[in-house]
TORVEX-720087 format. One record per atom (N, C-alpha, C, O): residue in three letters; x, y, z; atom name. Coordinates in nm, 3 decimals, padded with zeros to 5 digits. Each point is the difference from the previous one (the first is absolute). Layout:
BEGIN
<residu = ALA | u = X | v = Y | w = Z | atome = CA>
...
END
This chain:
BEGIN
<residu = MET | u = 11.813 | v = -01.210 | w = -15.467 | atome = N>
<residu = MET | u = 00.132 | v = -00.056 | w = 00.017 | atome = CA>
<residu = MET | u = 00.064 | v = 00.061 | w = 00.125 | atome = C>
<residu = MET | u = -00.009 | v = 00.120 | w = 00.022 | atome = O>
<residu = GLN | u = 00.071 | v = -00.202 | w = 00.058 | atome = N>
<residu = GLN | u = 00.063 | v = 00.045 | w = 00.123 | atome = CA>
<residu = GLN | u = 00.133 | v = 00.069 | w = -00.030 | atome = C>
<residu = GLN | u = 00.062 | v = -00.022 | w = -00.104 | atome = O>
<residu = ALA | u = -00.020 | v = 00.105 | w = 00.199 | atome = N>
<residu = ALA | u = 00.132 | v = 00.060 | w = -00.012 | atome = CA>
<residu = ALA | u = 00.105 | v = -00.110 | w = 00.009 | atome = C>
<residu = ALA | u = -00.023 | v = -00.104 | w = 00.061 | atome = O>
<residu = ARG | u = 00.136 | v = 00.127 | w = -00.122 | atome = N>
<residu = ARG | u = 00.104 | v = -00.104 | w = -00.008 | atome = CA>
<residu = ARG | u = 00.039 | v = -00.052 | w = 00.138 | atome = C>
<residu = ARG | u = 00.023 | v = -00.120 | w = 00.015 | atome = O>
<residu = ARG | u = -00.014 | v = 00.207 | w = 00.085 | atome = N>
<residu = ARG | u = 00.044 | v = -00.044 | w = 00.133 | atome = CA>
<residu = ARG | u = -00.105 | v = -00.086 | w = 00.070 | atome = C>
<residu = ARG | u = 00.032 | v = -00.070 | w = 00.096 | atome = O>
<residu = GLN | u = -00.157 | v = 00.073 | w = -00.143 | atome = N>
<residu = GLN | u = -00.106 | v = -00.080 | w = 00.060 | atome = CA>
<residu = GLN | u = -00.019 | v = -00.135 | w = -00.070 | atome = C>
<residu = GLN | u = -00.072 | v = -00.086 | w = 00.051 | atome = O>
<residu = GLN | u = 00.134 | v = 00.069 | w = -00.165 | atome = N>
<residu = GLN | u = -00.016 | v = -00.123 | w = -00.075 | atome = CA>
<residu = GLN | u = 00.091 | v = -00.108 | w = 00.055 | atome = C>
<residu = GLN | u = 00.108 | v = 00.028 | w = 00.052 | atome = O>
<residu = ALA | u = -00.153 | v = -00.152 | w = -00.063 | atome = N>
<residu = ALA | u = 00.083 | v = -00.113 | w = 00.043 | atome = CA>
<residu = ALA | u = 00.113 | v = -00.020 | w = -00.101 | atome = C>
<residu = ALA | u = -00.021 | v = 00.014 | w = -00.121 | atome = O>
<residu = SER | u = 00.137 | v = -00.045 | w = 00.170 | atome = N>
<residu = SER | u = 00.114 | v = -00.020 | w = -00.089 | atome = CA>
<residu = SER | u = -00.003 | v = -00.142 | w = -00.058 | atome = C>
<residu = SER | u = -00.061 | v = -00.090 | w = 00.057 | atome = O>
<residu = ILE | u = 00.127 | v = 00.073 | w = -00.170 | atome = N>
<residu = ILE | u = 00.011 | v = -00.130 | w = -00.064 | atome = CA>
<residu = ILE | u = 00.146 | v = -00.042 | w = 00.006 | atome = C>
<residu = ILE | u = 00.089 | v = 00.077 | w = -00.036 | atome = O>
<residu = THR | u = -00.065 | v = -00.198 | w = 00.082 | atome = N>
<residu = THR | u = 00.135 | v = -00.053 | w = 00.008 | atome = CA>
<residu = THR | u = 00.017 | v = -00.107 | w = -00.106 | atome = C>
<residu = THR | u = -00.078 | v = -00.094 | w = -00.008 | atome = O>
<residu = VAL | u = 00.182 | v = 00.108 | w = -00.074 | atome = N>
<residu = VAL | u = 00.031 | v = -00.100 | w = -00.100 | atome = CA>
<residu = VAL | u = 00.109 | v = -00.089 | w = 00.059 | atome = C>
<residu = VAL | u = 00.112 | v = 00.046 | w = 00.022 | atome = O>
<residu = ARG | u = -00.145 | v = -00.171 | w = 00.005 | atome = N>
<residu = ARG | u = 00.094 | v = -00.089 | w = 00.067 | atome = CA>
<residu = ARG | u = 00.080 | v = -00.086 | w = -00.097 | atome = C>
<residu = ARG | u = 00.095 | v = -00.069 | w = 00.041 | atome = O>
<residu = SER | u = -00.132 | v = 00.072 | w = -00.165 | atome = N>
<residu = SER | u = 00.071 | v = -00.080 | w = -00.099 | atome = CA>
<residu = SER | u = 00.105 | v = 00.086 | w = -00.069 | atome = C>
<residu = SER | u = -00.031 | v = 00.106 | w = -00.053 | atome = O>
<residu = ASP | u = 00.155 | v = -00.153 | w = 00.054 | atome = N>
<residu = ASP | u = 00.107 | v = 00.075 | w = -00.069 | atome = CA>
<residu = ASP | u = -00.026 | v = 00.006 | w = -00.149 | atome = C>
<residu = ASP | u = 00.028 | v = 00.101 | w = -00.065 | atome = O>
<residu = LYS | u = -00.082 | v = -00.210 | w = 00.010 | atome = N>
<residu = LYS | u = -00.029 | v = -00.004 | w = -00.143 | atome = CA>
<residu = LYS | u = -00.108 | v = 00.102 | w = -00.035 | atome = C>
<residu = LYS | u = 00.012 | v = 00.072 | w = -00.099 | atome = O>
<residu = ALA | u = -00.118 | v = -00.065 | w = 00.181 | atome = N>
<residu = ALA | u = -00.108 | v = 00.096 | w = -00.026 | atome = CA>
<residu = ALA | u = 00.048 | v = 00.143 | w = 00.019 | atome = C>
<residu = ALA | u = -00.037 | v = 00.088 | w = -00.078 | atome = O>
<residu = ALA | u = 00.120 | v = -00.064 | w = 00.179 | atome = N>
<residu = ALA | u = 00.053 | v = 00.134 | w = 00.024 | atome = CA>
<residu = ALA | u = 00.087 | v = 00.045 | w = -00.117 | atome = C>
<residu = ALA | u = -00.006 | v = 00.116 | w = -00.041 | atome = O>
<residu = ALA | u = 00.088 | v = -00.207 | w = -00.011 | atome = N>
<residu = ALA | u = 00.086 | v = 00.034 | w = -00.114 | atome = CA>
<residu = ALA | u = -00.084 | v = 00.031 | w = -00.123 | atome = C>
<residu = ALA | u = 00.029 | v = 00.095 | w = -00.073 | atome = O>
<residu = LEU | u = -00.131 | v = -00.175 | w = 00.048 | atome = N>
<residu = LEU | u = -00.088 | v = 00.024 | w = -00.115 | atome = CA>
<residu = LEU | u = -00.074 | v = 00.132 | w = 00.015 | atome = C>
<residu = LEU | u = -00.015 | v = 00.075 | w = -00.097 | atome = O>
<residu = LEU | u = -00.030 | v = -00.046 | w = 00.217 | atome = N>
<residu = LEU | u = -00.069 | v = 00.126 | w = 00.025 | atome = CA>
<residu = LEU | u = 00.094 | v = 00.118 | w = -00.022 | atome = C>
<residu = LEU | u = -00.042 | v = 00.103 | w = -00.054 | atome = O>
<residu = ASP | u = 00.167 | v = -00.115 | w = 00.095 | atome = N>
<residu = ASP | u = 00.099 | v = 00.105 | w = -00.023 | atome = CA>
<residu = ASP | u = 00.024 | v = 00.022 | w = -00.149 | atome = C>
<residu = ASP | u = 00.016 | v = 00.114 | w = -00.045 | atome = O>
<residu = ARG | u = -00.014 | v = -00.223 | w = -00.032 | atome = N>
<residu = ARG | u = 00.022 | v = 00.014 | w = -00.145 | atome = CA>
<residu = ARG | u = -00.119 | v = 00.064 | w = -00.068 | atome = C>
<residu = ARG | u = 00.017 | v = 00.077 | w = -00.095 | atome = O>
<residu = LEU | u = -00.138 | v = -00.108 | w = 00.143 | atome = N>
<residu = LEU | u = -00.120 | v = 00.057 | w = -00.061 | atome = CA>
<residu = LEU | u = -00.021 | v = 00.147 | w = 00.036 | atome = C>
<residu = LEU | u = -00.060 | v = 00.076 | w = -00.077 | atome = O>
<residu = ALA | u = 00.108 | v = -00.037 | w = 00.192 | atome = N>
<residu = ALA | u = -00.016 | v = 00.139 | w = 00.046 | atome = CA>
<residu = ALA | u = 00.108 | v = 00.087 | w = -00.064 | atome = C>
<residu = ALA | u = 00.118 | v = -00.011 | w = 00.034 | atome = O>
<residu = HIS | u = -00.159 | v = 00.094 | w = -00.123 | atome = N>
<residu = HIS | u = 00.094 | v = 00.093 | w = -00.062 | atome = CA>
<residu = HIS | u = -00.040 | v = 00.141 | w = 00.044 | atome = C>
<residu = HIS | u = -00.107 | v = 00.017 | w = 00.058 | atome = O>
<residu = PRO | u = 00.189 | v = 00.083 | w = -00.084 | atome = N>
<residu = PRO | u = -00.033 | v = 00.136 | w = 00.045 | atome = CA>
<residu = PRO | u = -00.139 | v = 00.042 | w = -00.046 | atome = C>
<residu = PRO | u = -00.035 | v = -00.011 | w = -00.118 | atome = O>
<residu = GLY | u = -00.044 | v = 00.057 | w = 00.213 | atome = N>
<residu = GLY | u = -00.136 | v = 00.043 | w = -00.031 | atome = CA>
<residu = GLY | u = -00.104 | v = -00.108 | w = 00.025 | atome = C>
<residu = GLY | u = -00.119 | v = 00.028 | w = -00.009 | atome = O>
<residu = ARG | u = 00.162 | v = -00.147 | w = 00.039 | atome = N>
<residu = ARG | u = -00.096 | v = -00.109 | w = 00.026 | atome = CA>
<residu = ARG | u = 00.032 | v = -00.059 | w = 00.137 | atome = C>
<residu = ARG | u = 00.110 | v = -00.051 | w = 00.023 | atome = O>
<residu = SER | u = -00.207 | v = 00.057 | w = 00.066 | atome = N>
<residu = SER | u = 00.025 | v = -00.048 | w = 00.136 | atome = CA>
<residu = SER | u = -00.024 | v = -00.151 | w = 00.010 | atome = C>
<residu = SER | u = -00.072 | v = -00.059 | w = -00.080 | atome = O>
<residu = LYS | u = 00.134 | v = 00.000 | w = 00.179 | atome = N>
<residu = LYS | u = -00.019 | v = -00.143 | w = 00.025 | atome = CA>
<residu = LYS | u = -00.144 | v = -00.028 | w = 00.040 | atome = C>
<residu = LYS | u = -00.054 | v = -00.106 | w = -00.032 | atome = O>
<residu = VAL | u = -00.007 | v = 00.200 | w = 00.103 | atome = N>
<residu = VAL | u = -00.139 | v = -00.017 | w = 00.042 | atome = CA>
<residu = VAL | u = -00.092 | v = -00.009 | w = -00.121 | atome = C>
<residu = VAL | u = -00.089 | v = -00.085 | w = -00.004 | atome = O>
<residu = SER | u = 00.111 | v = 00.172 | w = -00.094 | atome = N>
<residu = SER | u = -00.086 | v = -00.003 | w = -00.119 | atome = CA>
<residu = SER | u = 00.018 | v = -00.131 | w = -00.077 | atome = C>
<residu = SER | u = -00.096 | v = -00.051 | w = -00.058 | atome = O>
<residu = ILE | u = 00.217 | v = -00.002 | w = 00.055 | atome = N>
<residu = ILE | u = 00.025 | v = -00.127 | w = -00.068 | atome = CA>
<residu = ILE | u = -00.078 | v = -00.112 | w = 00.071 | atome = C>
<residu = ILE | u = -00.065 | v = -00.082 | w = -00.065 | atome = O>
<residu = ILE | u = 00.073 | v = 00.079 | w = 00.197 | atome = N>
<residu = ILE | u = -00.071 | v = -00.104 | w = 00.077 | atome = CA>
<residu = ILE | u = -00.151 | v = 00.015 | w = -00.018 | atome = C>
<residu = ILE | u = -00.070 | v = -00.099 | w = -00.020 | atome = O>
<residu = GLU | u = 00.019 | v = 00.223 | w = 00.028 | atome = N>
<residu = GLU | u = -00.144 | v = 00.022 | w = -00.016 | atome = CA>
<residu = GLU | u = -00.049 | v = -00.044 | w = -00.137 | atome = C>
<residu = GLU | u = -00.104 | v = -00.064 | w = -00.012 | atome = O>
<residu = GLU | u = 00.180 | v = 00.097 | w = -00.093 | atome = N>
<residu = GLU | u = -00.040 | v = -00.041 | w = -00.136 | atome = CA>
<residu = GLU | u = -00.002 | v = -00.152 | w = -00.013 | atome = C>
<residu = GLU | u = -00.091 | v = -00.056 | w = -00.061 | atome = O>
<residu = ALA | u = 00.190 | v = -00.010 | w = 00.120 | atome = N>
<residu = ALA | u = 00.004 | v = -00.146 | w = -00.007 | atome = CA>
<residu = ALA | u = -00.118 | v = -00.062 | w = 00.075 | atome = C>
<residu = ALA | u = -00.060 | v = -00.097 | w = -00.048 | atome = O>
<residu = LEU | u = 00.026 | v = 00.152 | w = 00.163 | atome = N>
<residu = LEU | u = -00.112 | v = -00.053 | w = 00.077 | atome = CA>
<residu = LEU | u = -00.133 | v = 00.024 | w = -00.071 | atome = C>
<residu = LEU | u = -00.090 | v = -00.083 | w = 00.008 | atome = O>
<residu = GLU | u = 00.077 | v = 00.197 | w = -00.076 | atome = N>
<residu = GLU | u = -00.124 | v = 00.029 | w = -00.073 | atome = CA>
<residu = GLU | u = -00.021 | v = -00.097 | w = -00.116 | atome = C>
<residu = GLU | u = -00.114 | v = -00.026 | w = -00.038 | atome = O>
<residu = ARG | u = 00.222 | v = -00.027 | w = -00.018 | atome = N>
<residu = ARG | u = -00.011 | v = -00.095 | w = -00.111 | atome = CA>
<residu = ARG | u = -00.043 | v = -00.140 | w = 00.045 | atome = C>
<residu = ARG | u = -00.052 | v = -00.078 | w = -00.079 | atome = O>
<residu = LEU | u = 00.075 | v = 00.048 | w = 00.207 | atome = N>
<residu = LEU | u = -00.035 | v = -00.133 | w = 00.050 | atome = CA>
<residu = LEU | u = -00.151 | v = -00.016 | w = 00.009 | atome = C>
<residu = LEU | u = -00.070 | v = 00.094 | w = 00.038 | atome = O>
<residu = PRO | u = 00.019 | v = -00.212 | w = -00.074 | atome = N>
<residu = PRO | u = -00.144 | v = -00.021 | w = 00.015 | atome = CA>
<residu = PRO | u = -00.036 | v = -00.015 | w = 00.149 | atome = C>
<residu = PRO | u = 00.076 | v = -00.057 | w = 00.078 | atome = O>
<residu = ILE | u = -00.190 | v = 00.109 | w = -00.043 | atome = N>
<residu = ILE | u = -00.046 | v = -00.013 | w = 00.138 | atome = CA>
<residu = ILE | u = -00.066 | v = -00.137 | w = 00.013 | atome = C>
<residu = ILE | u = -00.092 | v = -00.033 | w = -00.074 | atome = O>
<residu = PRO | u = 00.140 | v = -00.047 | w = 00.168 | atome = N>
<residu = PRO | u = -00.057 | v = -00.135 | w = 00.014 | atome = CA>
<residu = PRO | u = -00.145 | v = 00.007 | w = 00.049 | atome = C>
<residu = PRO | u = -00.035 | v = 00.089 | w = 00.077 | atome = O>
<residu = PRO | u = -00.047 | v = -00.182 | w = -00.122 | atome = N>
<residu = PRO | u = -00.139 | v = 00.000 | w = 00.046 | atome = CA>
<residu = PRO | u = -00.007 | v = -00.036 | w = 00.148 | atome = C>
<residu = PRO | u = 00.088 | v = -00.067 | w = 00.054 | atome = O>
<residu = ASP | u = -00.194 | v = 00.113 | w = 00.010 | atome = N>
<residu = ASP | u = -00.019 | v = -00.034 | w = 00.140 | atome = CA>
<residu = ASP | u = -00.023 | v = -00.149 | w = 00.015 | atome = C>
<residu = ASP | u = -00.061 | v = -00.064 | w = -00.086 | atome = O>
<residu = HIS | u = 00.109 | v = 00.011 | w = 00.193 | atome = N>
<residu = HIS | u = -00.017 | v = -00.142 | w = 00.029 | atome = CA>
<residu = HIS | u = -00.148 | v = -00.025 | w = 00.032 | atome = C>
<residu = HIS | u = -00.063 | v = 00.084 | w = 00.063 | atome = O>
<residu = PRO | u = 00.008 | v = -00.197 | w = -00.106 | atome = N>
<residu = PRO | u = -00.142 | v = -00.027 | w = 00.026 | atome = CA>
<residu = PRO | u = -00.037 | v = 00.008 | w = 00.149 | atome = C>
<residu = PRO | u = -00.109 | v = 00.047 | w = 00.034 | atome = O>
<residu = ARG | u = 00.199 | v = -00.093 | w = 00.053 | atome = N>
<residu = ARG | u = -00.031 | v = 00.008 | w = 00.144 | atome = CA>
<residu = ARG | u = -00.009 | v = 00.144 | w = 00.045 | atome = C>
<residu = ARG | u = -00.080 | v = 00.032 | w = 00.088 | atome = O>
<residu = GLU | u = 00.162 | v = 00.056 | w = -00.145 | atome = N>
<residu = GLU | u = -00.004 | v = 00.142 | w = 00.035 | atome = CA>
<residu = GLU | u = -00.132 | v = 00.061 | w = -00.046 | atome = C>
<residu = GLU | u = -00.060 | v = 00.079 | w = 00.073 | atome = O>
<residu = LEU | u = 00.015 | v = -00.114 | w = -00.192 | atome = N>
<residu = LEU | u = -00.129 | v = 00.051 | w = -00.050 | atome = CA>
<residu = LEU | u = -00.114 | v = -00.049 | w = 00.088 | atome = C>
<residu = LEU | u = -00.093 | v = 00.075 | w = 00.030 | atome = O>
<residu = GLU | u = 00.101 | v = -00.201 | w = 00.011 | atome = N>
<residu = GLU | u = -00.102 | v = -00.057 | w = 00.089 | atome = CA>
<residu = GLU | u = -00.002 | v = 00.075 | w = 00.134 | atome = C>
<residu = GLU | u = -00.107 | v = 00.031 | w = 00.052 | atome = O>
<residu = ARG | u = 00.225 | v = -00.004 | w = 00.002 | atome = N>
<residu = ARG | u = 00.011 | v = 00.071 | w = 00.127 | atome = CA>
<residu = ARG | u = -00.058 | v = 00.140 | w = -00.011 | atome = C>
<residu = ARG | u = -00.071 | v = 00.045 | w = 00.090 | atome = O>
<residu = ARG | u = 00.102 | v = 00.024 | w = -00.199 | atome = N>
<residu = ARG | u = -00.055 | v = 00.135 | w = -00.019 | atome = CA>
<residu = ARG | u = -00.151 | v = -00.001 | w = -00.011 | atome = C>
<residu = ARG | u = -00.068 | v = 00.090 | w = 00.051 | atome = O>
<residu = ALA | u = 00.014 | v = -00.191 | w = -00.117 | atome = N>
<residu = ALA | u = -00.146 | v = -00.012 | w = -00.014 | atome = CA>
<residu = ALA | u = -00.065 | v = -00.023 | w = 00.137 | atome = C>
<residu = ALA | u = -00.105 | v = 00.058 | w = 00.029 | atome = O>
<residu = ARG | u = 00.168 | v = -00.142 | w = 00.055 | atome = N>
<residu = ARG | u = -00.055 | v = -00.024 | w = 00.135 | atome = CA>
<residu = ARG | u = 00.003 | v = 00.128 | w = 00.083 | atome = C>
<residu = ARG | u = -00.096 | v = 00.029 | w = 00.073 | atome = O>
<residu = ILE | u = 00.203 | v = 00.047 | w = -00.083 | atome = N>
<residu = ILE | u = 00.010 | v = 00.125 | w = 00.076 | atome = CA>
<residu = ILE | u = -00.105 | v = 00.099 | w = -00.048 | atome = C>
<residu = ILE | u = -00.066 | v = 00.064 | w = 00.082 | atome = O>
<residu = ALA | u = 00.051 | v = -00.051 | w = -00.213 | atome = N>
<residu = ALA | u = -00.100 | v = 00.093 | w = -00.054 | atome = CA>
<residu = ALA | u = -00.141 | v = -00.040 | w = 00.044 | atome = C>
<residu = ALA | u = -00.081 | v = 00.086 | w = 00.031 | atome = O>
<residu = ASP | u = 00.053 | v = -00.216 | w = -00.028 | atome = N>
<residu = ASP | u = -00.131 | v = -00.049 | w = 00.043 | atome = CA>
<residu = ASP | u = -00.024 | v = 00.033 | w = 00.147 | atome = C>
<residu = ASP | u = -00.109 | v = 00.043 | w = 00.038 | atome = O>
<residu = ALA | u = 00.211 | v = -00.064 | w = 00.045 | atome = N>
<residu = ALA | u = -00.014 | v = 00.030 | w = 00.143 | atome = CA>
<residu = ALA | u = -00.022 | v = 00.149 | w = 00.022 | atome = C>
<residu = ALA | u = -00.082 | v = 00.039 | w = 00.083 | atome = O>
<residu = LEU | u = 00.155 | v = 00.044 | w = -00.156 | atome = N>
<residu = LEU | u = -00.017 | v = 00.144 | w = 00.014 | atome = CA>
<residu = LEU | u = -00.138 | v = 00.046 | w = -00.047 | atome = C>
<residu = LEU | u = -00.058 | v = 00.091 | w = 00.059 | atome = O>
<residu = LYS | u = 00.007 | v = -00.154 | w = -00.163 | atome = N>
<residu = LYS | u = -00.133 | v = 00.035 | w = -00.050 | atome = CA>
<residu = LYS | u = -00.104 | v = -00.025 | w = 00.109 | atome = C>
<residu = LYS | u = -00.088 | v = 00.084 | w = 00.022 | atome = O>
<residu = HIS | u = 00.097 | v = -00.199 | w = 00.045 | atome = N>
<residu = HIS | u = -00.095 | v = -00.031 | w = 00.107 | atome = CA>
<residu = HIS | u = 00.021 | v = 00.092 | w = 00.120 | atome = C>
<residu = HIS | u = -00.096 | v = 00.037 | w = 00.067 | atome = O>
<residu = LEU | u = 00.220 | v = -00.001 | w = -00.040 | atome = N>
<residu = LEU | u = 00.030 | v = 00.088 | w = 00.113 | atome = CA>
<residu = LEU | u = -00.058 | v = 00.139 | w = -00.023 | atome = C>
<residu = LEU | u = -00.055 | v = 00.060 | w = 00.092 | atome = O>
<residu = HIS | u = 00.068 | v = -00.009 | w = -00.213 | atome = N>
<residu = HIS | u = -00.053 | v = 00.133 | w = -00.030 | atome = CA>
<residu = HIS | u = -00.153 | v = 00.002 | w = 00.003 | atome = C>
<residu = HIS | u = -00.060 | v = 00.104 | w = 00.023 | atome = O>
<residu = ALA | u = -00.001 | v = -00.218 | w = -00.047 | atome = N>
<residu = ALA | u = -00.146 | v = -00.007 | w = -00.001 | atome = CA>
<residu = ALA | u = -00.058 | v = 00.000 | w = 00.143 | atome = C>
<residu = ALA | u = -00.118 | v = 00.030 | w = 00.018 | atome = O>
<residu = ARG | u = 00.199 | v = -00.062 | w = 00.082 | atome = N>
<residu = ARG | u = -00.049 | v = -00.004 | w = 00.138 | atome = CA>
<residu = ARG | u = -00.019 | v = 00.141 | w = 00.054 | atome = C>
<residu = ARG | u = 00.079 | v = 00.090 | w = -00.028 | atome = O>
<residu = ASP | u = -00.187 | v = -00.072 | w = 00.106 | atome = N>
<residu = ASP | u = -00.025 | v = 00.131 | w = 00.061 | atome = CA>
<residu = ASP | u = 00.009 | v = -00.004 | w = 00.152 | atome = C>
<residu = ASP | u = -00.026 | v = 00.100 | w = 00.067 | atome = O>
<residu = ASP | u = 00.064 | v = -00.215 | w = -00.011 | atome = N>
<residu = ASP | u = 00.009 | v = -00.012 | w = 00.145 | atome = CA>
<residu = ASP | u = 00.141 | v = 00.026 | w = 00.053 | atome = C>
<residu = ASP | u = 00.024 | v = -00.014 | w = 00.120 | atome = O>
<residu = ILE | u = 00.068 | v = 00.051 | w = -00.206 | atome = N>
<residu = ILE | u = 00.137 | v = 00.028 | w = 00.042 | atome = CA>
<residu = ILE | u = 00.009 | v = 00.149 | w = 00.035 | atome = C>
<residu = ILE | u = -00.028 | v = 00.084 | w = -00.086 | atome = O>
<residu = PRO | u = 00.065 | v = -00.050 | w = 00.210 | atome = N>
<residu = PRO | u = 00.003 | v = 00.142 | w = 00.039 | atome = CA>
<residu = PRO | u = 00.115 | v = 00.075 | w = -00.067 | atome = C>
<residu = PRO | u = 00.101 | v = -00.059 | w = -00.036 | atome = O>
<residu = SER | u = -00.120 | v = 00.188 | w = 00.021 | atome = N>
<residu = SER | u = 00.108 | v = 00.084 | w = -00.052 | atome = CA>
<residu = SER | u = 00.105 | v = 00.014 | w = 00.109 | atome = C>
<residu = SER | u = -00.024 | v = -00.037 | w = 00.115 | atome = O>
<residu = MET | u = 00.139 | v = 00.090 | w = -00.148 | atome = N>
<residu = MET | u = 00.106 | v = 00.018 | w = 00.099 | atome = CA>
<residu = MET | u = -00.045 | v = 00.097 | w = 00.110 | atome = C>
<residu = MET | u = 00.032 | v = -00.019 | w = 00.117 | atome = O>
<residu = ALA | u = -00.107 | v = 00.122 | w = -00.155 | atome = N>
<residu = ALA | u = -00.049 | v = 00.097 | w = 00.100 | atome = CA>
<residu = ALA | u = -00.097 | v = -00.069 | w = 00.096 | atome = C>
<residu = ALA | u = 00.007 | v = 00.023 | w = 00.121 | atome = O>
<residu = GLU | u = -00.096 | v = -00.107 | w = -00.174 | atome = N>
<residu = GLU | u = -00.095 | v = -00.073 | w = 00.086 | atome = CA>
<residu = GLU | u = 00.074 | v = -00.098 | w = 00.090 | atome = C>
<residu = GLU | u = -00.033 | v = -00.014 | w = 00.117 | atome = O>
<residu = PHE | u = 00.132 | v = -00.054 | w = -00.173 | atome = N>
<residu = PHE | u = 00.078 | v = -00.096 | w = 00.079 | atome = CA>
<residu = PHE | u = 00.074 | v = 00.071 | w = 00.112 | atome = C>
<residu = PHE | u = -00.001 | v = -00.046 | w = 00.114 | atome = O>
<residu = ASP | u = 00.066 | v = 00.159 | w = -00.146 | atome = N>
<residu = ASP | u = 00.074 | v = 00.075 | w = 00.101 | atome = CA>
<residu = ASP | u = -00.092 | v = 00.051 | w = 00.111 | atome = C>
<residu = ASP | u = 00.036 | v = -00.006 | w = 00.118 | atome = O>
<residu = ALA | u = -00.155 | v = 00.055 | w = -00.155 | atome = N>
<residu = ALA | u = -00.094 | v = 00.050 | w = 00.099 | atome = CA>
<residu = ALA | u = -00.047 | v = -00.112 | w = 00.093 | atome = C>
<residu = ALA | u = -00.021 | v = 00.021 | w = 00.119 | atome = O>
<residu = ARG | u = 00.005 | v = -00.140 | w = -00.174 | atome = N>
<residu = ARG | u = -00.046 | v = -00.113 | w = 00.079 | atome = CA>
<residu = ARG | u = 00.112 | v = -00.057 | w = 00.088 | atome = C>
<residu = ARG | u = -00.027 | v = -00.041 | w = 00.113 | atome = O>
<residu = GLU | u = 00.150 | v = 00.036 | w = -00.163 | atome = N>
<residu = GLU | u = 00.109 | v = -00.068 | w = 00.071 | atome = CA>
<residu = GLU | u = 00.084 | v = 00.091 | w = 00.089 | atome = C>
<residu = GLU | u = 00.065 | v = -00.049 | w = 00.093 | atome = O>
<residu = TYR | u = -00.065 | v = 00.180 | w = -00.118 | atome = N>
<residu = TYR | u = 00.087 | v = 00.091 | w = 00.075 | atome = CA>
<residu = TYR | u = -00.081 | v = 00.116 | w = 00.059 | atome = C>
<residu = TYR | u = -00.099 | v = 00.043 | w = -00.059 | atome = O>
<residu = ASP | u = 00.143 | v = 00.006 | w = 00.176 | atome = N>
<residu = ASP | u = -00.068 | v = 00.114 | w = 00.060 | atome = CA>
<residu = ASP | u = 00.052 | v = 00.130 | w = -00.066 | atome = C>
<residu = ASP | u = 00.082 | v = -00.004 | w = -00.092 | atome = O>
<residu = GLU | u = -00.131 | v = 00.119 | w = 00.142 | atome = N>
<residu = GLU | u = 00.035 | v = 00.128 | w = -00.061 | atome = CA>
<residu = GLU | u = 00.148 | v = 00.036 | w = 00.014 | atome = C>
<residu = GLU | u = 00.049 | v = 00.086 | w = -00.072 | atome = O>
<residu = ARG | u = 00.023 | v = -00.152 | w = 00.165 | atome = N>
<residu = ARG | u = 00.143 | v = 00.024 | w = 00.015 | atome = CA>
<residu = ARG | u = 00.085 | v = -00.100 | w = -00.077 | atome = C>
<residu = ARG | u = 00.123 | v = 00.006 | w = 00.007 | atome = O>
<residu = GLY | u = -00.186 | v = -00.096 | w = -00.078 | atome = N>
<residu = GLY | u = 00.074 | v = -00.098 | w = -00.079 | atome = CA>
<residu = GLY | u = 00.039 | v = -00.126 | w = 00.076 | atome = C>
<residu = GLY | u = 00.076 | v = -00.083 | w = -00.050 | atome = O>
<residu = ASN | u = -00.128 | v = 00.069 | w = 00.171 | atome = N>
<residu = ASN | u = 00.028 | v = -00.120 | w = 00.078 | atome = CA>
<residu = ASN | u = -00.101 | v = -00.109 | w = -00.032 | atome = C>
<residu = ASN | u = -00.116 | v = 00.029 | w = -00.027 | atome = O>
<residu = PRO | u = 00.158 | v = -00.155 | w = 00.030 | atome = N>
<residu = PRO | u = -00.095 | v = -00.108 | w = -00.026 | atome = CA>
<residu = PRO | u = -00.110 | v = -00.003 | w = 00.104 | atome = C>
<residu = PRO | u = 00.024 | v = 00.030 | w = 00.117 | atome = O>
<residu = ARG | u = -00.144 | v = -00.064 | w = -00.158 | atome = N>
<residu = ARG | u = -00.113 | v = -00.009 | w = 00.094 | atome = CA>
<residu = ARG | u = 00.005 | v = -00.129 | w = 00.078 | atome = C>
<residu = ARG | u = -00.086 | v = -00.025 | w = 00.083 | atome = O>
END
């Protein structure tokens, strides 16, 4: 968990929601915990079929890419493309 100052803030733009949140928050219970509990109760929607298809295509491409042995390492690429001072050849 990140420190509080590093976390993104949440803005409640609805007056009705802000009022309800104020009523639910009593001493000892933070508004953040109320929101987190409510979000944990929500069902997670299933992935869209097109998203699953896209992920499968990416995984397939990566599988073929990892199987190739003709792709140079970064050290080999740097040695081939740059001289000892870091200038392009």
